[in-house]
C-alpha positions as CSV (number, residue, x, y, z in Angstrom):
1,M,91.0,285.5,-50.2
2,R,88.7,284.2,-48.0
3,I,88.3,280.4,-47.8
4,D,84.5,280.5,-49.5
5,S,86.2,282.0,-52.1
6,L,88.7,279.5,-52.3
7,T,86.5,276.6,-51.7
8,A,84.7,277.9,-55.2
9,I,87.7,278.2,-56.8
10,L,89.0,274.9,-56.3
11,G,85.7,273.3,-56.0
12,M,86.1,271.6,-52.7
13,A,84.0,272.0,-49.7
14,A,86.6,270.8,-47.1
15,V,88.9,273.5,-47.0
16,T,90.3,274.3,-43.5
17,D,92.6,276.8,-43.9
18,L,93.6,279.3,-46.4
19,T,97.9,279.3,-46.4
20,R,100.0,281.9,-47.9
21,I,100.6,282.2,-51.5
22,S,104.2,281.2,-52.2
23,G,105.2,282.8,-55.7
24,P,103.1,281.4,-58.2
25,W,101.6,278.7,-56.1
26,L,98.4,279.0,-54.1
27,V,98.3,276.3,-51.3
28,A,95.1,275.6,-49.3
29,R,94.8,273.2,-46.5
30,L,92.2,270.8,-46.5
31,S,92.8,268.8,-43.9
32,Q,95.9,267.8,-41.5
33,N,97.5,266.1,-44.2
34,S,95.8,267.0,-47.5
35,Y,96.9,270.1,-49.3
36,S,95.4,272.0,-52.9
37,V,98.0,273.1,-54.6
38,G,98.4,275.1,-58.0
39,R,99.6,277.7,-59.9
40,K,97.3,281.1,-60.0
41,G,95.2,280.9,-62.5
42,K,95.4,277.1,-63.1
43,R,93.9,274.1,-62.2
44,K,94.6,273.0,-58.5
45,R,94.7,269.5,-57.5
46,A,94.7,267.7,-54.2
47,M,97.7,266.6,-52.8
48,R,98.2,264.0,-50.0
49,I,101.1,264.3,-47.6
50,E,101.9,260.8,-45.7
51,T,103.8,259.4,-43.2
52,A,106.7,257.3,-44.8
53,C,107.5,254.3,-42.8
54,T,111.2,252.2,-42.7
55,E,109.4,250.2,-45.8
56,D,109.7,253.4,-47.9
57,Y,113.4,253.9,-47.0
58,P,114.8,252.3,-50.1
59,E,112.8,254.5,-52.8
60,L,113.1,257.5,-50.3
61,L,116.9,256.9,-50.9
62,L,116.5,256.7,-54.8
63,V,114.0,260.0,-54.6
64,W,117.1,261.7,-52.6
65,E,120.1,260.4,-54.9
66,R,118.2,261.5,-58.1
67,S,117.4,264.8,-56.4
68,V,120.9,265.3,-55.1
69,R,122.5,264.6,-58.6
70,A,119.9,266.8,-60.2
71,T,120.6,269.9,-57.6
72,H,123.8,269.5,-55.8
73,D,126.5,269.8,-58.5
74,F,129.3,270.9,-55.9
75,L,129.2,267.1,-55.0
76,A,131.7,264.6,-56.3
77,E,130.5,261.1,-57.1
78,P,132.7,259.9,-53.7
79,D,130.5,262.3,-52.0
80,I,127.2,261.3,-52.6
81,L,128.5,257.3,-52.3
82,S,129.8,258.2,-48.8
83,L,126.3,260.0,-47.9
84,R,124.1,256.9,-49.0
85,P,124.5,254.9,-46.2
86,L,124.2,257.8,-43.8
87,I,121.1,258.3,-45.4
88,L,119.8,255.2,-45.2
89,E,121.3,253.8,-42.0
90,H,121.0,256.8,-40.0
91,Y,119.5,260.0,-41.1
92,F,116.2,258.9,-41.8
93,D,115.6,257.4,-38.4
94,A,116.7,260.5,-37.0
95,V,113.7,262.4,-38.4
96,E,110.0,262.3,-38.9
97,L,109.5,261.3,-42.3
98,F,106.7,262.9,-44.7
99,C,105.6,262.0,-48.5
100,V,103.8,262.7,-51.6
101,R,102.9,259.7,-53.9
102,D,101.2,260.1,-57.1
103,R,98.6,257.6,-58.4
104,D,100.5,254.6,-58.5
105,E,101.6,255.0,-55.0
106,K,105.5,256.2,-56.1
107,I,107.0,258.6,-54.2
108,L,107.5,261.7,-55.6
109,G,109.0,263.8,-53.1
110,F,109.5,263.9,-49.1
111,S,110.6,265.7,-46.1
112,G,112.5,265.1,-42.8
113,V,111.5,267.3,-39.8
114,A,113.5,267.2,-36.0
115,G,112.9,269.4,-33.3
116,G,111.6,272.3,-35.2
117,N,114.5,271.9,-38.4
118,L,113.3,271.1,-42.0
119,E,116.2,268.7,-42.2
120,M,115.1,267.3,-45.4
121,L,113.7,268.1,-48.6
122,F,113.9,266.4,-51.5
123,I,111.7,266.3,-55.1
124,A,112.3,263.6,-57.5
125,P,113.6,265.7,-60.8
126,D,110.6,264.7,-62.9
127,S,108.3,266.0,-60.1
128,R,109.8,269.6,-59.8
129,G,107.8,272.7,-60.3
130,Q,104.4,270.9,-59.7
131,G,104.1,272.4,-56.3
132,I,105.3,269.1,-54.1
133,G,108.1,271.2,-52.3
134,T,105.9,274.0,-51.5
135,A,103.3,271.6,-50.0
136,L,105.8,269.4,-48.0
137,C,107.5,272.7,-46.5
138,R,103.6,274.4,-46.1
139,H,103.0,271.2,-44.0
140,A,106.0,271.0,-42.3
141,V,105.5,274.7,-41.1
142,D,101.8,274.3,-40.2
143,C,101.7,271.1,-38.7
144,L,105.0,270.5,-37.6
145,G,106.1,273.8,-36.4
146,V,109.3,274.0,-38.3
147,T,111.0,277.4,-38.0
148,R,114.4,276.4,-39.2
149,V,116.2,274.8,-42.0
150,D,119.9,274.8,-43.0
151,V,120.9,275.0,-47.0
152,N,124.2,274.5,-48.4
153,E,125.3,277.9,-49.9
154,Q,126.3,276.3,-53.1
155,N,122.5,275.1,-54.0
156,P,121.1,278.8,-55.2
157,Q,117.8,277.0,-56.1
158,A,117.5,275.7,-52.7
159,L,118.2,279.3,-51.1
160,G,115.8,281.0,-53.3
161,F,112.9,278.7,-52.7
162,Y,113.1,279.3,-48.9
163,K,113.9,282.9,-49.1
164,H,110.7,283.0,-51.3
165,F,109.0,280.9,-48.8
166,G,109.8,283.5,-45.9
167,F,112.8,281.9,-44.3
168,K,115.8,284.3,-43.5
169,V,119.7,283.8,-43.5
170,V,120.7,284.5,-40.0
171,A,123.9,282.6,-40.0
172,R,126.6,280.7,-41.8
173,S,129.1,277.9,-41.2
174,P,131.8,277.0,-43.6
175,L,131.7,273.4,-43.1
176,D,128.8,271.0,-43.3
177,G,127.4,268.5,-41.0
178,Q,130.2,266.1,-41.5
179,G,132.9,268.7,-41.5
180,N,133.3,268.7,-45.1
181,P,134.2,272.2,-46.8
182,F,130.6,272.6,-47.9
183,P,129.2,275.8,-46.2
184,L,126.0,276.0,-45.0
185,L,123.5,278.9,-44.5
186,H,121.1,278.7,-41.6
187,L,117.5,280.1,-42.1
188,T,114.6,280.9,-39.5
189,L,111.3,281.9,-41.0
190,D,110.1,285.4,-40.3
């Protein structure tokens, strides 16, 4: 599809780049941090991706925890509780954080990138299936040069998402980054 055709479909004159179609999602880059996202054949909506700051950390932590509870059923309550302070006090500061907000400025999802790795991608459970993860991942690849991501082997939804996006499993580690028995799959973008 050409950009001028996409512009007609989206009704926007500022389409700067047509990105690949990811499954049922059509993602068009409008500017460096703005994407139009929608399901094929459905109405598209613009989605702004912005840098998250330290003032956002408490809300990011809530999104992280709600997302983990919805998708990481292999983690027990003590695992989640032990990760909370690490996320808040160390991991957020170790990455470039980006988020998508709704009209009321509530954070719907966020990503964290460091050294070409997508280190974090978490979407609020009630915002899943709206293209937010696709837009954040597309932004990480297009604008931040992401080519790698690690996924918990016990999280088949995330693995399927990244494979559909074009990532391929290249290695496996039997332990996670904290030395716990939660195997990681290492993926690279093909």
